N, C-alpha and C positions, 0 to 999 in steps of 0.2 A: 210457963206460958211469959208473966211479968218477966223473969229473970232472963230469958232469951232474945226478949225486946231489950233490957238493956242491954248487952252483951253488943248486939248488931249499930246502937247509938255509938257505944265506943269507936268500934273502929270506923264508921263513916267519921270521926273526928279525927282520929289519926291520917287518914287517907288525907284529905283535904291539905293538913299541916304538911302532910311532904309533898304535893304539887306545887302548894304555895312556894313550899324552899326549890325546887327543881326548877319552879319559875324563874327567879332572883334571880339566882345563877345563870341560869341561860342569858335575861338580861344583861349581867355585868358582864359575862364573855362577849355577847356583842356589842356592844360599848367597849372594849377593848380594844376587840381583833380593828371595828373600825378604824379608832384613833389610830393605830399601830399602819393598817392601809391608808390612808390620808395622809400620815407623815411620812408613808414610803414613795408617794406618789408627787407629793411635793417637794421631792427632793430628786424626782428623777429627768428627762427630757423636755427642754421648752424650747418653743420657737424663737428667734432673735425678730424683734422688733423692726429691723435694720432692712432682712429679707426675708420675707418667706422661704427661700429655699436654700435658706441655707441653717446653721444648726450649733447651736453652744453647747455644751454638756457640762453640769457638774460632776464632781466624781462623787462614787456611788461606791459600796461597798461592790466588792466583783461577785459576792456569795448573791447580793441581790438580783433580782429579773425584771429590767426596765420595760417598760410597755410607753410607748412614744404616740401621742395622740396630735396630731395638725389643728391648729383655729379653724383652716380654712382647705373642704376637701377639694381636691386635683379631680377636674374631670375630662380632664383635654387625655387625647389619644398619645399613647407610646408607643404604636406599631408602627408608627404613617411609614409609608414609602422611603420619605428621605430621609428615616432615622433609622433606618434598616443598615449593616453592619456592611459596609462596601466588601468585595470579593479580597480573599484572603492572597496575599501575594504568593505568586506562582511561578513554577522552574521555565524555564526558558520554554514556547512555544513549539521549536525544534526538539526540543527532549519530551513534551508531551504529545502534541499529534502536531508532525510533520507535514510537509507537503509529499504524498505518492509521488514516483518517478512520473517522467513527461509521457511516457508512454504510457501511460492508464488514465489519461486527458477525457477517453470515452468511457468508462469502467462502467460497466452494466454486472453488479454483480451475478445476479441469478439466472443471465441469459451471456455470461461467459463464452466463445464460439470455442476457448480451449477446453474449458473445460464439458460442454456440450458432448465434445467429441468421442468422451466414455460413453455416452448412452444409446441407446438403438434407434437406428438411422429409420425402421419401418413406421410409418404414417405420421412420419418428421417429429416421432417425439424428442428428441433430442435436439429440437429447438423451441421446447417448453422451459417453464419454468424451474433452473436447477441451480439450486443456491449453496452456499459455499458452507462447510461444516463450523461450527463455531470458531476451530480453532485456525481458522482457516481466512476468517472478515479482519479486511483491512484495520491497522490501526490509523491510517494517514488521513490528511486531504487531497480529493482530487482537483487538481490542476486543470484551469482552467488554459486551452491554448494561450500561445504566448501572440498579444496582439489581438484577443476579444475584443470586442466593442458592446456596448450596450444596444440591446436589437433596435430595429424601427419601431417606432407607436405604430399601433392597430391606426386606418385600414393598411398604412404602408405597408407593414411588415407584409401582408396577406402577399405581395406580390415581389418584396426584394427582402435579402438576407443578406450578413455580411460573408465573406467567402473566410476569413479567420475565426470564425465564430464554428464554420460545419467546412474544414477544406479537403474536401472531399469533388471533384470532377467528374468523377464514372459514371454517373448517373445522366450528364450534358453530353457525352458521348455515346453512349449505350440507349438512350429514349429520344435520341435528338430527334427522329422525326415524327414522334409524340409530341413534341412540343412540352414536356412536364418541368422539365428546367436550362435555360441557359444560364451559362457563364460573361462576363465581362468587366473588366478592370479591376475591383475589390469587392464585387459583389455578384449574385445571382438573382435573376429573375426567373420568376412562375406567369408565364403566359397562361395559366389557369388549363391545359391541355392534358388528355392521359390518354391512353389506349387506346379508347374506347369515343373519346370525347376531341381529336386532334382538334375540331373548331373551336374548344372552352367549355369549361365547367357550364357558365351560364349559361350557356347555348342548348349544351344539353339536361340542363336542369331544365328548362324552357320546354322541353322535346316531354318530356317526365309529366311537368306539369299537362301538359292539355290531355294528359290520360289518368290522373286523379289529383285531385283539388290540394296544392301545397300552399295556397293562400288565404284560406279559411281557420285557423287554430287546430283545426283536429289533428295535425302531425305537428307534433315539439320535437319528439328526440328521436334518432337515428342514427345507426349504426352503420358503419362500412366497412365492409371484411375486407381486410387484402387493401390496404388504401391509398399507397403509389405514396404521391409528398401531399395525401388529402389533400386536394383542390376541391372534391366533392363537396367536402364538408366546411371547407374555408367559404367556398360562396352559395351554402344553403344560408349561413349565417344571415344576411344579408336581407331574409327573409325567413326572420325566426324561429330556425329549423336549427337544433344543437344537435351536431352530431359526435360521438364518439368511433374517431378514427382507429383503425388496429395493423397493424402488419405485423412478422416475424422481421429478428435480425439476421437477416441473410445474406445473400450476393447483390442485392439491391441497396446497393453503399448506405446509411446514412438515411435514408429515406422518411421515418419518424422522426429524426433529427432533424430534418428541415421541415415535418409539418411545425413542428412544438417552436421551432425559431420562425415561425409564420405565425406563430401565434392562434395555431389551432389546435385543438381538444386532441390529444390522442397517444397511444399507448403501443407497447411491443406486445404483443401478443398473435398466438398461433390459432387455428381449429384443429387438434389433434388425436391425444384421448382423456383429455381431462375438459371441465364444463368452462367456457368464458364465466369471468369474473363479474358476474350481473343476476341482480334475482329476476325472477321470473315476472312476465307480464311486463317488462321494463321501457320499449321500443314502440313507437309507431310505426316505424319505418326500416328497412333492412336494406341492404344493398349490396351486389358485386358484382364490380366492372372488370374481368376476366381478371379475377381473382386467382386463381387457380386455384379453388377448391373442390376436390371431385364431389359433386354433390350427389350423385345418383352411388359412389360404390359407400358400399359397408354397411348395406340394406337401410342408406339414406343416414347413417348418422346424425350428418352435419346439420342437414335440414331441419331432424327432431331438434336437433340443440337450437337451432334457428325460433322456430315453433315456441319453445320453452320463455327464449326473452322476446319473444312480439307478445307485443297487447291482444288481445281478442280485438277483431275487424284491421289488424296491422297490416301490413302492405312486403313484400320480399320483389323488388325489383334485381332482374339478370341482365345483363347485358355482356357482348362477349360470345364466345363460344359455348356451347353451341349454336347459339339462339342466331337466327337467320342466315344457318351452315349454308343452306340452295345457294346464297349468294357468296361467303366466304370460301366457299373451304377449299379454292384451291391458293388460295392468300395464307391460309393457317396450316399450309403444306400437311393436312388430314384428308384421308381418306372419304369422301361423303358418308358409305355405308355405318365409319364407322360416328362421323359428329351426329349422322340421324338415331343410332343407337345413343349417345349418349342423353341427348333431349328428349327421347322415347323413354328412358330410364327416371331423368329429371321428374317429368310429368308424372310417372308411376308413383312415384314419392312421394309428390306434392294431393295426388288425389287421397293418398293411402293418409298424410295428413288433414283430410278433409279441408284442404285447400281450394278456393276458387279461383281459375285462369281469369282475370280481367280484360286482358289486352296482350295483343304481342303487336308491335308495330317498328316496324324495318327491323333495329340492332335492340328493342326494347321487349322486356317479355315481363306480367307483373302479376304478380299472384295475392288472393288475400286470404288472409286467417280468418274463419269464420267468428264469431262474436261470444259464440257456447258451445256446447258440446251435446246439447239433445239430439240433432242428426248423429255427428260421426257418433256417439255408444249406441247407436239404433244400427250403426253400415260395417261394425265390426261381425258381423255372421257374414258381410263380403269380403273385409280388409283384416286378415289376422291377424298381419305384422303392419305399425306395430304397435302391440298392446298395450292397452293404457298400464300407466305406472300404478305399484302400489306401494303405498306406505312409502313415501317418499318426498321430503322435505322439497318442492320446486324452488324452494331461496336460496339453498348449503349453495356454492358453486367456488369452494377454494380449496384447492387441489380432491374435486369431489370428480368419478371416471365418468364416461359419459354411458349415459345408458339407453339401448339399442329400445323404449317405449316414452310411449308418447303422454307428454303432463298433462293429467287432467288438469279441466280450467272447474274455477270453484262454479258448486252447484247454482243452477237457477230456475224461478217458479215457473214462468213464460218464455216460452220461446224467442218472445221478441227483447227478454233480457238482454242485456249483456252483461258478461259473467266479470264476476268482480266490481262492477259497478260503472258505472259512464262516468266517463272523465271532462269534466268542462273544458271546453276548447281555449287557446294560449289567447292573452293573457290573463284571464281570471283563472286557467288551472291553477298558477301559482299559488294563490292565497286561502282558495278553496279548499274545505278539510279531505286529504286524501281519501281516498275510498277504505282504505286497508285500516283508517285510526273509526272513517262512523261506523265500519259493520261489528268496529271490535276484535281486527285478526290481531292487533297488538295489544296486546295484555298492558294494561296500566296507564296507557296513552288515550286521553279523548280529547272530543272536540276543542274543548276550552283548552284543554294543556297547549293542542297544535296552536289557537289564537293567542294565546301567550307568549308562548315562543316567540313566534311571528313579531309581535308586538317586543319582546327583550330584544333581538338580536338588530329590531329598526335602531334602539338606544345603546346596544354596546357599539354599532360599528360608526354610529355618531360622536363616544365618545372614543374610538379608536382615530377617528380622523380627525381628534383634536390634538391629539400628540401624533401623529406619524402625516406629518405632512406629504407624504409620499403616496401615500394609499388615498388621501381627498384630493389629488391632480389629477383630474381624467386624464387618462391614456400614458401616465407612467410607468404603472405594471398594466399586463396584458395577460399572462397564466398566472393565475392562484389557485393556491391548495388546499381544503379544510381538514386536517390528517383526523379531527372527529366529529362528523357531522351532524349529528344525532339527526332532527329536523330537518337539515337544510337551510337554517333560518341564517346564518351569514351569509353565502351564496343570494338566498331569498332577498334581502338586506340590500345587497350590489345589484340586481338586476337590471338596473340605467342605469351602472357605468360601463365602460369599454370595457371587459373582463370579463372571463369565463371563470367558475370555479369548479374545481374538479374533488369531488365530495367523496371523502373518504367514512367508511362503515367498519371500525374496526373488525376482526373476528372475533375477537373475545370480548365485545360489545353486549352490556346484557339482554338488551331490545335490538334485533334485525327490522334497522328504519330503511334500508334504501328503497326499497321497494316506494316504501310512501315518498322518498324524495324523488324518483322519478315520475311518480305520480304529481310528482308539484311543477313539472315541467326540464326539472335540473340534471344534471349526469353524476355519475359517479361510479365507484370501486369497492369494491372487498380489499381489504389489507392487512396483513401481519406485521404493525412495525417491530417484530423480532425481528424481521427479514428486509431484503432492498427490495425496492417497489421497483415493477418493471416499465423504467423509463431510464432516459440520456441523464449526463450529469449534464447541469443546467438547464434542467427544464422548465420552471418555477419562478416566478418575478418576487413573492410573496408567498409564506407558507405560517398558516391560523394552526395553533396546537391547543387545543380548551380538554384542560384534563388528562391529556394521554401520558405524561411522565405517570401520576398516578394509576392509571390501568396499567400500566406495564411493571410499575417498581419491583414487582415480586417475579419479572418473566425476564428480561434482557436487563442488560446494562444502558444506567442512561447516555454515556456515552456514544453508542452506538447507535443510539436514535437522534442523536444528534450529529452524530460522524453523518447518517445517513442523506438527511437535512441541509446537512450543508452538500454534501455531491448533487445533489437536483436540484438545492439555489442559485440561484445567478450572483455573479459577481453585483455589489451593491444593490442586491437582491435584500426586501425585511422579514423579520419574522415574529410576530405577533404567541409569546406563550400564557397562558392563562393557568392559574392552576393555587395548590398550597404554597403560600407563603415559605417554607420550609426545601419546599422542592424547588419553586421561584431563585432563591437562594441559591441551590445546590448547580441549575442550570446556569445562574448568570457568571459564577466561578466558573466552569469548565466551558462557556462559549468567548468569555475574556480570555481563554486561552487558544482561542480559535481565531482571532483576527476579526472578529466581530466589537462594534463600539454597542454598550448596553445602557438600559437605561428600565429601572422600572418605577412604576408607578401605581396608583393604588387602587384599589376598584373602585365601578361607576359608583356603587354605594356607601363609599366612603372608608373612611382608615379603619372600622372596627372590624371589616370583615378580614379573616384568613387569609381569605383568596386577593393576590395580587397579579398584575400584570408587566411581562416582560415587555420591552421591545427593544427588538436587536438587527443592525447594519450590518451588512459582510464588507468587508472593507474587498478595498479592489486589488487584485493579485493573479499574476499567473503564472506558468510557465517560462523558463530563462528560455533567453532568446536563442543560443544554441542548442536548442532542446527540440527545433524543427524539422531537423531533418533525423531526428527519431520516428517510428514507427509507430501510429498508433494500434492500439487491440481493435481488431476488425471481426 
């Protein structure tokens, strides 16, 4: 036992000595490495005392790695807009994006008449959108006609258009007795007449106002089918009613183009085989004045589509054949029996949709859509057609085929409840939370997000105006386009300016917000920016593109979107692009080669943000003078 204790004691003493030796060696080595490291750093780079931005270097062995530490840290941003590199020197414009031939000055790629002749004429399908194949897309810039002039300012533009901008006199002859348009000197004038209102649109609207209330703010958005030169929509604007007018590109040469030059919202469009590019429950009022749409045919297919886009409780107004046929049948060059049968067919379709005929007075007839479908579901036992649509997205409206079924309204708990939610009257409607948001129908968008977005865009538009003085000047711009509108905040921030904004919700957008935009009392349409828009060249004075190029960076060529923007922008019009800095630099490089004056500025939150803002102004240029004898595509 004693011998064992002695051995343990000796082992413990040896272990302690070993640990002491190791500790001494570690201390010595650490001291050596510290001295070496101090020596190396003292012979590295030092800051010159004269200028902190300049460095003097001492010679160091090439095998050593130097680390530099400045005495003063630099917290200034080094990616401000003014610090960004200039656009790379480009080749001549003519080689990159040359002007197109002068005969293309009115080219509408997806409504090109020559291409349309390849398609079926039944139900006018050939006049729908038929876009060129990728290999057919033009890589040139559409010219304005020689002599093009900046349009008149609103409201003068409602009544006057320069002849040089729309050089077509056909309607002055064809519609002379109906007071559509007149020509004198260097301009057209628009007396406000129409086929069914030769005494003027204002007097015609007054007659409508005697049948339904147009002045209490309950009617804000409207659609005019087969609009002519859009005088109905033009004269509604003074009553705070915003109408989208549409008509096909047909034998009535330039009718939609005239509307746009007048400063009235309009698109090229037709009711044929696909849905109109608007969400369900969008419009408070729909109108047809001798629009030549066969409402009673095809099992009421076109009235079913009007029902889809009409808001619960909305109105449909019809004037012209067959309304008041008893008085007009001889002048319409049709038999009384034929007209009576047509009206009976329309009345039957309207009843099958559960519409109520409110009034018929003289040449006007007005129906009203129900506020919910409680009774309509019960009367399907009487009206077998149209049945309610099943498993259908009522807002899907981009190349979506028309269906002969009734779009069901959102369910209600009470027969007095408005399906989808009751809307505030205008102007409170603009800032009230849209029912699609308050009900939770739009995923990931809350009441708070909506309110914050409204405030945000007021700040952003104020920031824009501090750089774009033309945007800040009342009346300088009239027709505006927002290529990626989200909740319509940009348009809402401009509501007190004498402008209108076409709000686009791209079909590739993660959330379909167009219905909510309409619930704010604003207008818009769906669009795929991989294709051309259904409008004429030189439609817009101003284009806003928020994150559009990031959205489409893997879907199409950036230059194709820019060429389409150039096509639909007027000479001396402006563009604002906000996007990631890398995207903005590429865009500026291209636009500098398309005869634009460009400038990049920082995000409104400051230079530390990756997002930058590009301001661009299209320079004035036109087709050469000797091209005026060339026939335009029509």
